[in-house]
Z-matrix of the N, CA and C atoms (Angstrom, degrees):
N
C 1 1.425
C 2 1.523 1 112.62
N 3 1.321 2 117.23 1 -15.98
C 4 1.461 3 122.11 2 -177.00
C 5 1.522 4 107.81 3 -107.88
N 6 1.324 5 117.99 4 88.05
C 7 1.460 6 120.16 5 -173.22
C 8 1.520 7 112.85 6 -64.70
N 9 1.284 8 119.80 7 -27.08
C 10 1.475 9 121.46 8 -178.23
C 11 1.528 10 111.30 9 -98.34
N 12 1.309 11 118.10 10 4.91
C 13 1.467 12 123.90 11 -179.82
C 14 1.525 13 112.44 12 55.72
N 15 1.341 14 116.01 13 37.70
C 16 1.456 15 119.83 14 -179.79
C 17 1.528 16 111.98 15 -66.20
N 18 1.320 17 117.19 16 -38.49
C 19 1.461 18 120.26 17 -179.88
C 20 1.535 19 109.67 18 -65.78
N 21 1.287 20 116.57 19 -41.62
C 22 1.459 21 121.06 20 178.31
C 23 1.526 22 110.09 21 -63.05
N 24 1.333 23 116.05 22 -39.73
C 25 1.456 24 120.39 23 177.71
C 26 1.523 25 110.95 24 -65.25
N 27 1.358 26 116.64 25 -41.50
C 28 1.470 27 120.51 26 178.26
C 29 1.530 28 110.48 27 -62.55
N 30 1.334 29 116.26 28 -42.38
C 31 1.474 30 120.09 29 178.62
C 32 1.528 31 111.15 30 -62.19
N 33 1.307 32 116.78 31 -41.77
C 34 1.472 33 121.10 32 179.10
C 35 1.517 34 111.29 33 -65.07
N 36 1.346 35 116.66 34 -41.39
C 37 1.463 36 121.01 35 178.45
C 38 1.519 37 109.53 36 -65.20
N 39 1.328 38 117.91 37 -40.92
C 40 1.467 39 121.37 38 178.90
C 41 1.531 40 110.18 39 -63.35
N 42 1.322 41 117.08 40 -42.18
C 43 1.464 42 121.32 41 178.86
C 44 1.537 43 110.20 42 -64.59
N 45 1.315 44 116.70 43 -43.10
C 46 1.469 45 120.16 44 178.60
C 47 1.528 46 111.32 45 -65.63
N 48 1.323 47 117.71 46 -36.67
C 49 1.461 48 120.93 47 177.43
C 50 1.527 49 110.29 48 -64.40
N 51 1.341 50 115.89 49 -43.70
C 52 1.463 51 120.96 50 177.97
C 53 1.533 52 110.53 51 -60.48
N 54 1.320 53 117.95 52 -47.22
C 55 1.474 54 122.75 53 179.78
C 56 1.527 55 110.52 54 -63.03
N 57 1.322 56 117.01 55 -39.71
C 58 1.461 57 121.43 56 179.51
C 59 1.525 58 110.71 57 -61.47
N 60 1.353 59 117.54 58 -43.14
C 61 1.456 60 121.03 59 179.26
C 62 1.531 61 110.77 60 -66.99
N 63 1.333 62 116.09 61 -39.92
C 64 1.477 63 120.17 62 178.04
C 65 1.532 64 110.31 63 -61.81
N 66 1.321 65 117.33 64 -43.00
C 67 1.466 66 121.32 65 179.38
C 68 1.521 67 111.65 66 -68.27
N 69 1.336 68 117.31 67 -34.97
C 70 1.467 69 120.23 68 176.67
C 71 1.527 70 110.26 69 -63.29
N 72 1.337 71 116.39 70 -43.79
C 73 1.475 72 120.53 71 178.38
C 74 1.533 73 110.58 72 -63.15
N 75 1.322 74 115.87 73 -42.00
C 76 1.460 75 120.23 74 178.11
C 77 1.525 76 110.71 75 -63.30
N 78 1.330 77 116.53 76 -39.28
C 79 1.461 78 121.62 77 179.42
C 80 1.526 79 110.66 78 -62.78
N 81 1.331 80 117.25 79 -40.26
C 82 1.465 81 121.29 80 178.67
C 83 1.533 82 109.74 81 -62.40
N 84 1.324 83 116.80 82 -44.20
C 85 1.475 84 120.42 83 178.81
C 86 1.526 85 110.94 84 -62.55
N 87 1.321 86 116.96 85 -42.22
C 88 1.465 87 120.58 86 179.93
C 89 1.522 88 111.49 87 -65.48
N 90 1.348 89 117.38 88 -37.65
C 91 1.464 90 120.30 89 177.23
C 92 1.522 91 110.80 90 -64.29
N 93 1.337 92 116.89 91 -38.84
C 94 1.462 93 121.27 92 178.14
C 95 1.529 94 109.78 93 -63.33
N 96 1.343 95 116.75 94 -44.52
C 97 1.461 96 120.65 95 178.03
C 98 1.526 97 111.41 96 -62.16
N 99 1.326 98 116.93 97 -40.21
C 100 1.453 99 121.63 98 179.75
C 101 1.524 100 111.19 99 -62.81
N 102 1.329 101 117.19 100 -40.88
C 103 1.458 102 120.57 101 177.94
C 104 1.527 103 110.42 102 -63.63
N 105 1.339 104 116.32 103 -39.90
C 106 1.466 105 119.93 104 177.12
C 107 1.522 106 111.40 105 -63.39
N 108 1.330 107 117.46 106 -38.22
C 109 1.458 108 121.09 107 178.46
C 110 1.530 109 111.52 108 -68.72
N 111 1.315 110 117.43 109 -33.94
C 112 1.465 111 119.60 110 176.75
C 113 1.523 112 109.56 111 -62.27
N 114 1.334 113 116.27 112 -39.09
C 115 1.459 114 120.63 113 178.47
C 116 1.528 115 110.28 114 -63.57
N 117 1.316 116 116.84 115 -43.28
C 118 1.465 117 121.30 116 177.88
C 119 1.521 118 110.33 117 -63.26
N 120 1.328 119 117.02 118 -42.13
C 121 1.461 120 121.48 119 179.28
C 122 1.528 121 110.74 120 -61.02
N 123 1.329 122 117.19 121 -41.75
C 124 1.463 123 120.86 122 178.81
C 125 1.529 124 110.44 123 -64.18
N 126 1.322 125 116.97 124 -42.04
C 127 1.466 126 120.28 125 178.60
C 128 1.526 127 110.71 126 -64.34
N 129 1.320 128 116.74 127 -40.36
C 130 1.465 129 121.09 128 178.32
C 131 1.531 130 110.54 129 -61.65
N 132 1.308 131 116.92 130 -44.35
C 133 1.467 132 120.55 131 179.12
C 134 1.522 133 110.89 132 -63.47
N 135 1.334 134 117.85 133 -37.26
C 136 1.460 135 121.30 134 177.58
C 137 1.523 136 110.39 135 -63.11
N 138 1.326 137 116.35 136 -46.25
C 139 1.465 138 120.73 137 178.69
C 140 1.525 139 110.15 138 -63.08
N 141 1.312 140 116.99 139 -41.74
C 142 1.465 141 121.41 140 179.61
C 143 1.530 142 110.73 141 -60.99
N 144 1.320 143 116.89 142 -42.95
C 145 1.472 144 120.36 143 178.13
C 146 1.529 145 110.66 144 -63.59
N 147 1.346 146 116.39 145 -39.80
C 148 1.461 147 119.96 146 -179.32
C 149 1.532 148 111.15 147 -66.28
N 150 1.326 149 117.22 148 -37.52
C 151 1.463 150 120.91 149 -176.69
C 152 1.519 151 113.57 150 -88.86
N 153 1.297 152 118.49 151 -8.03
C 154 1.457 153 121.00 152 -174.44
C 155 1.522 154 112.43 153 -52.99
N 156 1.302 155 118.60 154 -44.24
C 157 1.460 156 121.12 155 179.54
C 158 1.509 157 113.43 156 -78.68
N 159 1.307 158 117.23 157 -17.14
C 160 1.457 159 120.92 158 -174.69
C 161 1.527 160 113.20 159 -99.23
N 162 1.310 161 117.77 160 0.71
C 163 1.469 162 120.33 161 -179.24
C 164 1.521 163 110.18 162 -63.75
N 165 1.329 164 117.01 163 -44.30
C 166 1.463 165 120.13 164 179.61
C 167 1.525 166 110.89 165 -61.59
N 168 1.321 167 116.39 166 -40.81
C 169 1.463 168 120.30 167 178.49
C 170 1.524 169 110.62 168 -64.20
N 171 1.326 170 117.49 169 -39.00
C 172 1.469 171 120.94 170 178.87
C 173 1.524 172 110.73 171 -66.09
N 174 1.337 173 117.45 172 -40.07
C 175 1.466 174 121.03 173 178.57
C 176 1.527 175 110.00 174 -64.39
N 177 1.323 176 117.11 175 -44.00
C 178 1.467 177 120.75 176 178.00
C 179 1.530 178 111.07 177 -61.40
N 180 1.326 179 116.45 178 -40.50
C 181 1.457 180 120.33 179 178.53
C 182 1.520 181 110.99 180 -63.21
N 183 1.330 182 116.90 181 -44.29
C 184 1.466 183 120.18 182 179.09
C 185 1.529 184 111.69 183 -63.55
N 186 1.327 185 117.07 184 -39.25
C 187 1.465 186 120.12 185 177.77
C 188 1.525 187 110.79 186 -65.56
N 189 1.317 188 116.81 187 -41.04
C 190 1.462 189 120.24 188 178.00
C 191 1.528 190 110.64 189 -64.25
N 192 1.325 191 116.82 190 -39.93
C 193 1.470 192 120.24 191 177.98
C 194 1.524 193 111.18 192 -65.13
N 195 1.334 194 116.66 193 -39.84
C 196 1.469 195 119.47 194 178.13
C 197 1.529 196 110.16 195 -63.39
N 198 1.333 197 116.98 196 -44.03
C 199 1.460 198 120.97 197 178.44
C 200 1.530 199 110.53 198 -60.77
N 201 1.334 200 115.82 199 -46.12
C 202 1.462 201 120.49 200 179.33
C 203 1.526 202 110.83 201 -60.88
N 204 1.313 203 116.78 202 -40.27
C 205 1.469 204 121.28 203 178.73
C 206 1.525 205 111.01 204 -63.27
N 207 1.323 206 116.69 205 -41.76
C 208 1.476 207 120.21 206 178.37
C 209 1.532 208 110.73 207 -65.05
N 210 1.328 209 116.79 208 -40.80
C 211 1.464 210 120.02 209 178.15
C 212 1.524 211 109.91 210 -62.00
N 213 1.330 212 116.59 211 -42.47
C 214 1.469 213 120.07 212 177.98
C 215 1.528 214 111.01 213 -63.34
N 216 1.333 215 117.06 214 -38.55
C 217 1.459 216 120.30 215 177.81
C 218 1.524 217 111.02 216 -60.72
N 219 1.336 218 116.28 217 -43.97
C 220 1.465 219 120.63 218 179.86
C 221 1.520 220 110.61 219 -63.65
N 222 1.320 221 116.45 220 -47.48
C 223 1.462 222 120.40 221 -179.21
C 224 1.528 223 110.42 222 -60.97
N 225 1.329 224 116.80 223 -43.55
C 226 1.469 225 120.02 224 179.79
C 227 1.521 226 111.40 225 -62.96
N 228 1.328 227 116.54 226 -44.61
C 229 1.464 228 120.41 227 -178.75
C 230 1.529 229 110.84 228 -64.55
N 231 1.327 230 116.79 229 -43.43
C 232 1.475 231 119.60 230 178.45
C 233 1.519 232 111.17 231 -64.43
N 234 1.314 233 116.49 232 -41.38
C 235 1.459 234 120.35 233 178.46
C 236 1.524 235 110.63 234 -61.19
N 237 1.332 236 116.38 235 -43.99
C 238 1.465 237 119.32 236 178.91
C 239 1.525 238 111.45 237 -63.28
N 240 1.324 239 117.13 238 -37.31
C 241 1.470 240 119.43 239 178.12
C 242 1.523 241 110.16 240 -61.32
N 243 1.342 242 116.41 241 -48.69
C 244 1.461 243 119.27 242 -176.97
C 245 1.528 244 111.98 243 -69.12
N 246 1.318 245 117.57 244 -32.16
C 247 1.470 246 120.13 245 175.98
C 248 1.527 247 109.95 246 -68.81
N 249 1.322 248 116.95 247 -35.78
C 250 1.469 249 120.67 248 179.87
C 251 1.522 250 112.27 249 -73.73
N 252 1.312 251 117.95 250 -20.43
C 253 1.463 252 122.37 251 179.79
C 254 1.532 253 108.72 252 -82.30
N 255 1.343 254 115.09 253 81.49
C 256 1.464 255 120.79 254 -175.25
C 257 1.520 256 112.56 255 -61.12
N 258 1.326 257 117.00 256 -34.10
C 259 1.458 258 121.12 257 -174.04
C 260 1.525 259 113.01 258 -90.85
N 261 1.332 260 117.69 259 -0.30
C 262 1.468 261 122.81 260 -179.26
C 263 1.519 262 112.49 261 54.43
N 264 1.330 263 116.10 262 43.81
C 265 1.464 264 120.76 263 180.00
C 266 1.521 265 112.53 264 -100.14
N 267 1.312 266 117.03 265 -8.52
C 268 1.460 267 120.03 266 -177.18
C 269 1.512 268 112.38 267 84.26
N 270 1.328 269 115.62 268 12.17
C 271 1.464 270 119.86 269 177.40
C 272 1.524 271 108.62 270 -151.60
N 273 1.327 272 114.79 271 159.77
C 274 1.461 273 120.88 272 178.52
C 275 1.528 274 108.57 273 -111.42
N 276 1.311 275 115.33 274 135.31
C 277 1.465 276 119.76 275 176.34
C 278 1.525 277 108.83 276 -63.72
N 279 1.329 278 118.17 277 158.47
C 280 1.477 279 119.59 278 -175.95
C 281 1.528 280 114.19 279 -51.80
N 282 1.330 281 117.92 280 -42.85
C 283 1.467 282 120.02 281 -179.16
C 284 1.532 283 110.46 282 -66.28
N 285 1.337 284 116.32 283 -43.26
C 286 1.468 285 120.20 284 177.71
C 287 1.523 286 110.60 285 -64.47
N 288 1.329 287 116.06 286 -42.05
C 289 1.466 288 121.21 287 -178.54
C 290 1.523 289 111.04 288 -63.16
N 291 1.334 290 116.36 289 -38.85
C 292 1.471 291 119.74 290 179.65
C 293 1.526 292 110.29 291 -62.21
N 294 1.328 293 116.74 292 -45.16
C 295 1.467 294 120.60 293 179.34
C 296 1.525 295 110.13 294 -65.86
N 297 1.328 296 116.63 295 -42.94
C 298 1.464 297 121.59 296 -179.54
C 299 1.523 298 111.00 297 -62.04
N 300 1.325 299 117.06 298 -48.94
C 301 1.465 300 120.56 299 -177.80
C 302 1.524 301 111.79 300 -67.43
N 303 1.310 302 117.01 301 -33.53
C 304 1.466 303 119.70 302 178.53
C 305 1.525 304 111.10 303 -64.29
N 306 1.324 305 117.16 304 -29.84
C 307 1.458 306 121.15 305 179.54
C 308 1.522 307 113.96 306 -90.39
N 309 1.324 308 117.54 307 0.38
C 310 1.468 309 122.34 308 -178.18
C 311 1.527 310 108.24 309 -83.47
N 312 1.333 311 116.32 310 81.00
C 313 1.467 312 122.73 311 -169.47
C 314 1.528 313 113.57 312 -61.42
N 315 1.325 314 118.12 313 -33.51
C 316 1.469 315 119.70 314 -179.87
C 317 1.530 316 110.91 315 -62.12
N 318 1.312 317 116.33 316 -33.97
C 319 1.466 318 120.99 317 178.52
C 320 1.522 319 110.55 318 -65.46
N 321 1.329 320 116.23 319 -42.34
C 322 1.465 321 119.94 320 -175.97
C 323 1.527 322 112.15 321 -75.80
N 324 1.323 323 117.14 322 -18.10
C 325 1.464 324 118.94 323 172.10
C 326 1.521 325 110.28 324 -68.67
N 327 1.338 326 116.38 325 -32.66
C 328 1.465 327 120.73 326 177.41
C 329 1.533 328 112.04 327 -80.64
N 330 1.325 329 116.38 328 -30.34
C 331 1.466 330 121.00 329 -176.01
C 332 1.530 331 111.11 330 -123.96
N 333 1.326 332 118.02 331 64.42
C 334 1.476 333 118.98 332 -176.09
C 335 1.520 334 112.77 333 -65.88
N 336 1.326 335 118.57 334 -23.38
C 337 1.460 336 121.02 335 -177.05
C 338 1.530 337 112.91 336 -94.58
N 339 1.332 338 117.94 337 0.46
C 340 1.463 339 120.19 338 -179.02
C 341 1.526 340 108.99 339 -71.87
N 342 1.308 341 116.57 340 135.62
C 343 1.461 342 121.46 341 -177.96
C 344 1.531 343 109.61 342 -78.88
N 345 1.315 344 116.77 343 109.95
C 346 1.465 345 120.92 344 -178.11
C 347 1.526 346 112.05 345 -67.54
N 348 1.308 347 116.35 346 -16.49
C 349 1.466 348 119.95 347 177.07
C 350 1.526 349 110.82 348 -63.29
N 351 1.336 350 117.01 349 -26.57
C 352 1.466 351 120.90 350 178.95
C 353 1.524 352 111.40 351 -64.70
N 354 1.331 353 117.34 352 -22.41
C 355 1.464 354 120.05 353 178.93
C 356 1.522 355 111.81 354 -64.76
N 357 1.309 356 116.72 355 -24.77
C 358 1.465 357 119.78 356 179.59
C 359 1.521 358 111.69 357 -71.11
N 360 1.337 359 115.80 358 -14.52
C 361 1.460 360 120.85 359 -179.48
C 362 1.524 361 112.32 360 -102.23
N 363 1.330 362 116.94 361 25.90
C 364 1.462 363 118.66 362 177.59
C 365 1.521 364 108.91 363 -58.57
N 366 1.323 365 115.78 364 130.97
C 367 1.457 366 118.74 365 -176.33
C 368 1.522 367 112.80 366 -98.78
N 369 1.319 368 117.10 367 -12.78
C 370 1.456 369 119.11 368 179.96
C 371 1.522 370 108.78 369 -145.84
N 372 1.314 371 113.53 370 171.30
C 373 1.465 372 117.92 371 179.83
C 374 1.525 373 110.22 372 -73.48
N 375 1.311 374 114.69 373 158.47
C 376 1.460 375 121.59 374 177.11
C 377 1.522 376 107.16 375 -93.62
N 378 1.324 377 115.90 376 107.92
C 379 1.460 378 119.48 377 -178.90
C 380 1.525 379 109.69 378 -81.92
N 381 1.324 380 115.39 379 163.59
C 382 1.455 381 120.02 380 177.94
C 383 1.520 382 110.19 381 -62.05
N 384 1.323 383 117.54 382 -35.57
C 385 1.461 384 121.16 383 178.56
C 386 1.526 385 110.94 384 -64.36
N 387 1.347 386 116.54 385 -44.26
C 388 1.472 387 120.22 386 177.54
C 389 1.517 388 110.84 387 -61.64
N 390 1.338 389 115.18 388 -44.29
C 391 1.454 390 118.65 389 -179.32
C 392 1.527 391 110.96 390 -65.59
N 393 1.337 392 117.59 391 -39.18
C 394 1.471 393 120.79 392 178.47
C 395 1.525 394 110.43 393 -60.72
N 396 1.327 395 116.32 394 -42.03
C 397 1.465 396 119.98 395 178.97
C 398 1.532 397 110.87 396 -65.48
N 399 1.330 398 115.95 397 -40.97
C 400 1.462 399 120.51 398 178.06
C 401 1.530 400 110.66 399 -65.55
N 402 1.318 401 116.96 400 -42.50
C 403 1.460 402 121.43 401 179.19
C 404 1.526 403 110.71 402 -63.16
N 405 1.324 404 116.86 403 -41.63
C 406 1.473 405 120.52 404 178.12
C 407 1.525 406 110.06 405 -61.66
N 408 1.332 407 117.05 406 -42.47
C 409 1.471 408 120.93 407 179.40
C 410 1.528 409 110.76 408 -64.34
N 411 1.327 410 117.38 409 -38.53
C 412 1.465 411 120.68 410 178.13
C 413 1.531 412 110.26 411 -64.61
N 414 1.317 413 116.38 412 -44.39
C 415 1.458 414 120.02 413 -179.13
C 416 1.524 415 112.59 414 -67.19
N 417 1.328 416 116.71 415 -27.27
C 418 1.464 417 121.06 416 177.26
C 419 1.526 418 111.57 417 -88.25
N 420 1.332 419 117.18 418 2.32
C 421 1.467 420 122.85 419 -177.69
C 422 1.522 421 111.39 420 56.28
N 423 1.327 422 116.69 421 38.45
C 424 1.459 423 122.62 422 -178.37
C 425 1.538 424 108.81 423 -98.61
N 426 1.326 425 115.80 424 86.49
C 427 1.461 426 121.17 425 -176.46
C 428 1.527 427 111.69 426 -63.67
N 429 1.331 428 117.61 427 -37.37
C 430 1.470 429 120.19 428 -179.94
C 431 1.527 430 111.39 429 -62.13
N 432 1.323 431 115.80 430 -43.91
C 433 1.466 432 119.32 431 179.80
C 434 1.527 433 110.47 432 -66.37
N 435 1.326 434 117.56 433 -40.61
C 436 1.468 435 121.12 434 177.15
C 437 1.520 436 110.42 435 -59.26
N 438 1.329 437 115.97 436 -45.45
C 439 1.464 438 120.51 437 -179.94
C 440 1.522 439 110.36 438 -62.81
N 441 1.328 440 116.81 439 -41.88
C 442 1.464 441 120.78 440 -179.38
C 443 1.528 442 110.27 441 -62.76
N 444 1.329 443 117.58 442 -42.96
C 445 1.469 444 121.23 443 -179.73
C 446 1.522 445 110.19 444 -65.38
N 447 1.330 446 116.60 445 -46.16
C 448 1.473 447 119.18 446 179.37
C 449 1.522 448 111.24 447 -63.42
N 450 1.332 449 116.49 448 -41.25
C 451 1.464 450 119.57 449 179.15
C 452 1.524 451 111.12 450 -61.11
N 453 1.329 452 116.69 451 -39.88
C 454 1.471 453 118.92 452 179.85
C 455 1.529 454 110.77 453 -68.97
N 456 1.324 455 117.48 454 -36.27
C 457 1.464 456 120.06 455 178.24
C 458 1.523 457 112.19 456 -69.25
N 459 1.330 458 115.66 457 -34.71
C 460 1.469 459 120.69 458 -175.00
C 461 1.529 460 112.64 459 -97.45
N 462 1.307 461 118.64 460 1.07
C 463 1.471 462 122.83 461 -177.30
C 464 1.526 463 111.12 462 56.06
N 465 1.323 464 116.66 463 44.64
C 466 1.457 465 121.31 464 177.17
C 467 1.518 466 107.57 465 -91.30
N 468 1.332 467 115.91 466 139.26
C 469 1.461 468 120.33 467 179.11
C 470 1.521 469 109.38 468 -62.98
N 471 1.331 470 117.01 469 142.97
C 472 1.470 471 119.01 470 178.86
C 473 1.515 472 111.18 471 -65.32
N 474 1.323 473 117.58 472 155.93
C 475 1.466 474 120.44 473 -179.90
C 476 1.528 475 111.98 474 -65.48
N 477 1.319 476 115.19 475 163.70
C 478 1.467 477 121.65 476 -175.90
C 479 1.515 478 113.74 477 -68.62
N 480 1.323 479 118.63 478 -16.46
C 481 1.457 480 119.97 479 -174.42
C 482 1.528 481 113.29 480 -82.44
N 483 1.336 482 117.80 481 7.85
C 484 1.462 483 120.89 482 178.07
C 485 1.525 484 108.30 483 -84.33
N 486 1.313 485 116.14 484 134.61
C 487 1.454 486 121.58 485 179.41
C 488 1.525 487 108.49 486 -89.75
N 489 1.300 488 115.79 487 127.94
C 490 1.449 489 121.07 488 179.74
C 491 1.517 490 109.79 489 -100.64
N 492 1.335 491 116.39 490 157.46
C 493 1.460 492 121.02 491 178.54
C 494 1.517 493 109.36 492 -68.99
N 495 1.324 494 115.93 493 139.90
C 496 1.459 495 121.56 494 178.23
C 497 1.518 496 109.41 495 -82.55
N 498 1.342 497 116.97 496 150.26
C 499 1.467 498 118.82 497 176.18
C 500 1.513 499 110.07 498 -66.70
N 501 1.338 500 117.80 499 152.69
C 502 1.475 501 118.87 500 -179.27
C 503 1.522 502 111.07 501 -62.65
N 504 1.319 503 114.90 502 146.14
C 505 1.456 504 121.24 503 -179.92
C 506 1.523 505 108.09 504 -87.03
N 507 1.328 506 116.01 505 131.13
C 508 1.464 507 120.42 506 179.28
C 509 1.510 508 110.24 507 -83.09
N 510 1.307 509 115.27 508 135.91
C 511 1.451 510 119.98 509 176.83
C 512 1.524 511 108.06 510 -89.98
N 513 1.316 512 115.93 511 140.37
C 514 1.477 513 118.76 512 -178.84
C 515 1.483 514 112.07 513 -104.30
């Protein structure tokens, strides 16, 4: 009945007017949020200016704390070794060593995939020298060395990625 589609045009204009008002309201909210972010940015810059000279001091403090933490780790580990050495021989029997090593959490952080069941197959006692070498490897974050020491204590076969010497070639 509307040959010029005037009603359809009116409906479209009404829809566009509604959308325009919705977008205007959204724009006002976004402007308010932007002003709030400018305030946060100014506060951040103020804090940054205040800390600019103290960043080096904060880094030095963190390094000192890390060093102190490592020293405490060493002292704790050594203390636990000597407390576990009931006989005061400077070594732990295989059964004692298995329990001691299983509780050495810093080691397992470096070797999460190591099978702790292998500790039950310790073939010799854990000497203070062996433990010192293991502790040094843990503190240096040397997972390969830790694995090598544990493998030697537990008589575990070395991994497949070790290259073996080839037999001599015969000359003809």
